[in-house]
N, C-alpha and C positions, 0 to 999 in steps of 0.2 A: 340723649335717644331719649324721649317719652313712649312709655309701653303703658298702655292701660292695663285699669285693676283683673279687669275682665280676661285677658288676655294672659296675665298672669297665671290668673286662677284657671284656665283653662289648661296651662301647660303645667300647673300643678296636680290637677284633676289624669290630667293625660300621661304623665310621669310616674303617679303614685307617690307622689314626695309629702311628707309627714311636715310641720311647720316647719321644723328646726334644717331640713333639709333646703326647702325652699326658700327660706332664709340666707341658709350656705347658694344656694344657685343663685341668687339674685344680688347677693355681695360680691359676685365674680364678675371683675369689669369687662368681661367681652360676653358676657350671657348676653345681656339689653340688643347687642349686635345682631348675637344669634336669634333672638327671640322676634323682633324686628324682619327678618328674612321667612321663619316661616310660614305667611302668606302665598310669599311668591313663590319658595319652594314647594309647597301643597298643588299650587296649578300647574305644575311644571311633569313633564315624563322626561326621565333616561333614556335610551334607547340603546341597545347595543346589538348592530347588528351583523351576525357571522359573514367576514368575509374572504373566509379560508378556514377549507376543514379538509383533514385525510387522516382514516383513520379514527374516529370516534367513537371509543365504545359508548355514546351514549345518542350516538347518530345524528348529531347537529349537524346541520348542512348549510351551504351559502345560502343566505339567503333568510332564515330564521332570524328572530330577532326576539331578545329579552327584556321586555319592561319593566320598569321601577319607579314608583313616584319620586319626588321629589328629595321625601323624608328618607330616600334610600329602601325601602320597603317594596318585594316583588310585587306584581300586578298580573300573580298567576292565570286568570282569564284572557290576557294577551298575549301571556307568554307560551311555548314547547308546553306539552303534557308533561314531559321529562327534561329535567336537567343537571347539567352535570354540576359535583359541588366543587369540583376544577372553576369550571366557569364563572360560578359565584364567587368564589375567592378570588379570582383572576379580576371580573368586571369588579367588585366593591373597592379596590385601588382609587379607581376612574369616580367609582360616586361620591369618595371622599375628596376626589380631586374639585369636581365640579360644585360641589356644596361648597368650598371654599372660595373659590371663584361666584359663586353667586354672595356669600358671605361679604368679599370681596367688592361687589357690586359691578363684575366684570361678565359678560355672556361666557356661558362655557362653553359656546360652541365655537369661543376663541380657541377654546384649549390648544395647544402644536400638537404634543402628542397622545391622540386620542385615540390608541389601539394598545389593546391588550393580547396575549396569550396565554392559552390553560396551561396548567405547571406540568403538565404532559409534553416531553421532550421530543415524540415523534420516534417512529422506527427508526428513523437511518442514525438518531441519537442513542437505542436502548429503549427506547420506548415503546408506546402502542400508535399514538396519532396523534396529533393537536389542531387547534382552532384558533382563530384569531376573532377579535372582537373589535368592534371600530363603534366609536361614541359617538351620541349627537343629544341636546335635547332639544324639548319642542316644549 
């Protein structure tokens, strides 16, 4: 897989690698496959819509959506003003999975197990509440 020198420079500058680190990065046999998908990932949004919410301390409601770019960064201007840390922890697993599918040239919307729940187990199990997030990619 041929990656242009310009693309390698963009990655080096973005990640703040020195020459030695960049050499290590480029020598990794998996790196070119990752770097080649950056443009596709940059054009994508990963969306987590709340499909169930009860007793949520952060007040996440059914229909609320958390938006991330394809590189895994929260898009705050599209997301709720308050986001529970446990929600971020839960959805990060599916962001990683979606990225892996993109690297493998598979549409992340084909993910079969596309729901996750926050770490709180809910009041019936001794917690406060519980929220379920459903993943889609645009």
